[in-house]
N, C-alpha and C positions, 0 to 999 in steps of 0.2 A: 587321299592323295590319288591324283589322276594317274592313269596308265600313260605309258610313253608312247608316243607314235614313232616311226622309224627315222623320220628326218625332220620332225617339229616345225622351229622356224625357218629352217632353211630347204623347205621344200620346193622352193622356187628354182634349185637346182635341179631337181628331177626331170622336168621336159628337157632340159638342156644336154643332160647326160644321155637320156634316151636317143635324141637327135644325134648325137655324136657317135654313140655306139650303132644305132642304125645307119649312118653313113659309113662307119667302118665295116660293119659286116657286109654291107652291100657293096663297097669297093673291093673287099675280098674276093665275093663271087664273082663280080665284073673281072677281077683280074685273073681268078684261075680259069674264066671261061675265054679271056683274051689270050691267054697264054696256049690255049688249045687251037682257037680258030685264027688268030691272026699269024703270018709268017714270021720268022725271025728275021730281024733287021740289024745290020751291022751296028756298032757302036760309033758314035761321033766324039772326036777329041775337040772339047772346049778349047777356048783361048787360054784358060787357067791351067791348062794341061790334063784336067780331069775327063772322064769318059761319061757319056750319057747314051742312052738309048736313041737312036736313029728314029723311031716311030713316034709322031706326036701322041698319039692314042695312048701308046702305053705310058709316056711320060705323064701324060695326064691322069692316068688311073693310078700311077704310084705316087704322084703328088698329091691324090685324094686320099688315099689309103695313110700316106704320112700325115698330113694334116689332121684328118679324123682320129688317128691314133693319139696325137699329141693334145688335142681337143678333150678325148676322153680322159688322159692322164691329168690335165690341168683342172678337169671339173672335179676329178676324184681327189686330187689334192686340195682343192677348195672345200670339199665336204671335211676333210680331215683338219683344216686350218680352222673353219669356222666352228666345227665341233670342240675343238680345244678351247676356243675362246668364249664360245657360248654354253658348252657343258650340255646340262640335261635339257636346257631348252631348246637345243638342237636334236632333241629326239635320242633314241638309242644309239643311231650313229654318233652323235655328238658326246653321249655320255663314254661309250666305248673308246673313242679317239681320245677323251681325256684320260681314261684309265691307262691308255697306252703311251703316254707321253714321255716316260722315261726311254720307251723303245724309239720313238721318234728321235728323241734328242741323241740318242746313242747312234742310231744310225747316220743322222747327219755328222755328227763329229766323225765317224769311221769313213764316211764317203768323202768328207772334205780334207781328211788328212791323206786319204790314199791318193786323190786326184792331186794334191798339191805335190807328193813326194813319189808319184808313179814312175817316174824314170829311174828312181834309186832303189825300186822294191822287186826288181827280177821280173819272172812270170807272175807274180801278184799284181805288180803295177801295170803289166801289159793287159791284164783283163780288163781294166777300165778305158780300153780302146775298143773294147768290143761291147756293142749294146746288148748282145745277148747275154753275154757274160756279166754285165753289170746288173740286168734283171735278175738273173738267177742268184748272183750273190746277194742282193737286196732281200730276195725272198728267204733265202736261206737264212740270213743274218737276221730276220724280222723274228723268225721262230727260235734261234739262239738267245738274242735277247729277251726275247718273252717268255722262255724257259727259265732265264737265269733271275730275272726280275719277278717272276712268278713264284720261284722258290723262295725269293726274300719277300715276299707277301706284299709288293710294291703295286702289283695289278690287281689281282683277284680282289673280288667284292666280298666274298663268303668263304667260309671253310668248305672245300669240295665235298666232305663227307657229313656235313649240318643237312639235316632235315627238318625244314619248316613247316608247320602246319597250316595246311590251307594252299600249299605252292604245288602240289601235286600235278604235273602234266600242265602249268600254266603256261600261256603264250608269251612270247619276249616282251618286256616291258611293263609287266605285270608287278603292282606295287606289293610290297610285304603288308601284311596285318598290322594293325596300330600297336599291337601288343610287342612286336618285336622291337625294342628300342634299342639304340646304339649301333645296329646293324645299317649296312648300305640300304637304301630305300627301295631298291628295285631288283628283281631278276633280270637282268639286260637281255639275255637269251633265253629267257623262260625256265621252267624246271623241268625235272625229268620224272620217270614214274615213280621216285621214291623222294620227291620233293626237294631235290638238290639242284643247286644252281649250276645250269649246263655252262654259261660262261667261265665260271671259276674253275670247273672241272676240265673244260678245253685247255685252258692255261696250264694249270698243274699238269696236264697230259704231255705239253710240249716239254716240261722239264725231264720226264722221264724218256722222252726220245733224246733230248740233248746229252742226258746222262750216258745212256746205252750205245746209242748207233754209232756216233763219232769214235769213243774209245775202243769198242769192240772191235771195229773195223781196224783201228790202227794197231790194235793186238794182232789182230789177224795178218796184218801186213808184215809185222815184225816178225812172226814165225813164219811166214811164205818167205819173205826176203831171207832171214837166216838159214833156211832149208834151201831156197831155191838158187841162190847164188853159187854155192859148192856144188850142187848137182849140176848146174850148167856148166860151170868154169871146169871141173875136173872130169865130169862125164864118169865112164865105166862103171863099175859095180856100185859105187855109191848112186850113181844116177838111177842105176836100174832099181835099185832098193827103195829109194825114198818115193820115186815115181810109181812104183808099185803099190805103196802105202797110200799114195794120194790118189791113185785111180781106184783103190779099194774103197775108200771113203765116197768118193765121187759116183761109185755105182749105185749106192742108194738115192732113191728120189730125195731131193734136199728138204721138201717140205715133210715128207715121212720121218726122214731123220730127225728133223728140228721137233717134231711131235713127240717121237720117241724119247728123246733127251729131257723133255720137261714134263711128261707125265710124273704124275705124283709117285707111282710104283718105282720108277728108275732113280727119283730124287730121295725117295726113302732109303735105297741101297748104299747112297754116298757116291755114288759114280761121278755126278758133277764135281763134287769137292775133290776127288781123286785126278779127273782133268783139269780142274784149275791149278793143282801142285805142279803139273807137267808143262800146261800151256803157259802159264803166267812166269815161267823160268826164261821163256825165250826173249823177252825184253832185256833181262838183265844180262844175258848172253850176248845179244845184239850191242848194247851199250859198250859192254865190256871189249870186244872184238873191235868195235868201231873206234874207241878211242886208244885201245893199245895199237892198233895199226896207223893211227894217225902220228902218235907220238912216241914210236918205237925208238927212233934214235936220240930222244931226250929223257932218258930213264929218270933223271933228278925230278922232271916235272910230271912224267907219266905215271910213276907210282904213287905219289900223294894223291893225283887227281883220281886214279881208278879206286884208292882204298875210301876217297871221300863219295865219289858217285856210287859205286856200287855198294858201300853201306847204307847209304839212304835209299837205294832201288831195293836192297834185300829187306830193308825196314818196311817199306812200301808191300813188299811181296807177301811178309808174313802177315802184315794186317789185312790184306785182300784176301788171304785163303784162309785166315782163323775165323771161327764162329764160337762165342761163348768162352773164349778164353783157350781154345785148343784148335791146333792146327787142322785136324781132321773132326770134326763133330757130327755124329749121325746118330740114329736111335741105337744103332748096335755097338759102334765103335767110337772111342776117342783117343787120339793119337797125340802125344807130344803136346803137353800144357805149355802155353805161352803166358809168360809174366805181363801183368796189366799194363805196365809201362811202354810195352813194345808193341800192344794192340791198338793203334790210333784209332780205329773206327771199325765197325761193323758193317756189313754190306747185307741189306735184307736178303732173306734167303731166294725170294722170287726172282729179285734183280740179279743176283749171283749165278743162278741156274740159267737163266736167259743170256746174260753176258757169257759164259762159259760154252754155251749153245752156238751162239753167234760166230765166235772166235772159231770153234772147231769146224763149222761147216763152210766158214768163209776161206779159211787157210789152205785147204788143197787147190783152190781156184787161184789164189795169188800166187802158191807156190809153182803153179804150171806157167802161169805169165811170166813170173820171175824168171823161171828156167829159160824158157823161149827167148827172153831178151838177153839173157847172159849168152846162151849159144850162138846168137847173131852177134852181141858187141865183142866178145872175146877174140875175133877175127880181125877186128880193126887194128889200123896201124898204131893207133896211140896207146892201145894196149901193148902190141909188141915192143914200142919204145920204152914202155914201164918195165917190162920184163929186160929189156936190154938193161936199164938202169940198174938192175938187180932189186927191184920192190918185190915185198912179199906176196903171196897170193891173196891173203885178206886184204892188203892194202889196194890192189889192182880190183879187186870185187867190189870193197865199199868206197873207194876214191876215184877210180875210172869207169867201171862198168856202171854201178847204180846212178851217179849223176846224170849219164848220158840215156840213162833209161827213165829219167824221172817225168817226161812227158807223159807217155802211157799210163805210167802208175799214178800220177796226181789223177789224171781222167778216170782211170778205174776205180780210184779211190772214192772220188764223188759219188761216182755211179753205185757203187757197192753201199755207200751209206743210205742212198735210196732205197736199194734192195733190203738193206736191214731193216730200213723203218717199215716198210711195206709188211717184212715177216713179223716185226713187232705188232703191227696192227692185226695181221692174221691170227697171232698168238691169242691176243687179247680177245679178238671175234670170238674165238672157239674156246675163251677160258681156260687157258695153258698159260704155265708159267708164274705170271704175277697174279696178287691176291685179288679175290671176286669183286672187290670195292676199290680196286685201284682206278684212279681217274685216266689211265691211259686212253688214247683214242680208241683203239680195238674194242676195248672192253665198254666203252661208252657207246659206239656206232651200235655195238651187239644188243645193249640195253634198249636203245633206240629204236631199233628196229623191229622191235616185238608190237609196237604201235605206229608203224610207219604210216599206215594207211589213213589213220586218224590225226597224229601229231607229227610233223616233219622236224620241228625245232629240236629236239633232243639228239637226233642222228645227223642232222646236216652240218652243225658246225664242226665238229671232229673230223667228219668226212671231208668237207673243205679244206680244213686246216693239213691232214694228211695229203690230199691230193697237191695242195700247193707249195709244201715242203719239199715233195717229191719233184714235182715239175721244177723248182727252183733248182734243185741238185741235178737234174738233167740239163737245165739250160745252163749252169755254172760249168758241167761237164764239157757242153758244147765249147763254150766261150774259151775254155781253157785248151780244148783241143785245137781250135782255130789258132791261138797265139802260140801254143807250143809248136805248131807246125811251121811257124815263121822263123823260129830260131836256127 
């Protein structure tokens, strides 16, 4: 079987893409130079009411940049479409495009429905009025769908832990030995130093990020909001005490604190398990206070709702913190045996440790942001009006202050997921937290860098994946910031 080239039968698109990218790069450089050299000119009002630059040179440069960008995007889309239609005859790009078909279809459906109903979707719908936000959202959802479908084995071509003889450090597109019957015929992105498929490990690594980063950030926000709102609203000794604890944690360098929490010696003491029992109770408190404050005047509806929601939340809480049938299970201690029917799932020890560490490290920063917003918003007239109506403090905090702080919090949430992704990559790179054979991007980059001067392909795909996801989160945050400021 012949090895695959990168573009195969669609190689005729290569010169077109080079021309488009070259034109875009040249336009960017000329635009930057023109912004320095050319004087600023006043904008001109067009007959249709829009504004345009008064300088013909600047308008020409902007048009060149716009058209070259659209040409590059159109050619890239042509690679994907032709790759899906032609498959392996379109080379490695075609084969990868075909493997990602569930992701492309999911993105098309999400974008079509979001654009069709964007006027009814609040801030999320307004995101599709921002080109930057749309690009960022697309990059983020690409990796989210990749992680989900990769976990369902709809994208991966091989088991990420399988080692195939003769495929050690093989270049992208290398066919498998003829003895490997029934397996996918190529290593699309080559093999690593242990003869494992780099493409499959990259896809599986996305699932680890999707599992940990958003959920851990969400838990950190629930902890920060639950503590930050009363600290900012009440002030006084409560604010002083909680702020002191937050500052005490923030006094440690973040990376050092993160490393300490995931070292094997600390894990063996059971400290992460004890931290999980405390930190994971905050989402239950948040839900309970949220629902109680909202439906306080309707006890006949509130009471059964609280019983149902908090019962399910407590069930998940016990399943999250239990290991091996025990609430706390370490080498030295076993506390509170849990019936099997209550233990819905067991989280791998490495993922639980990293998850708890992310929540613990991020919570103080979220607390300070929420506290600052609460200090500012509680002086507004609508808060005074709610107090005059006789609303309770928690109702005011959760239904008056928190909704009006959503803009900065949503933006920070997106950025914090990016920071968490980088932290996960850093931990994996240094071999901390997750198992050594884990296909997470940090571990894969670390293994690939050992032979980086000879073989680029084992380290480059996960590095680009990490870069694109964090870039997408930053662009998404920029788009949300633009639209939230328009409210």
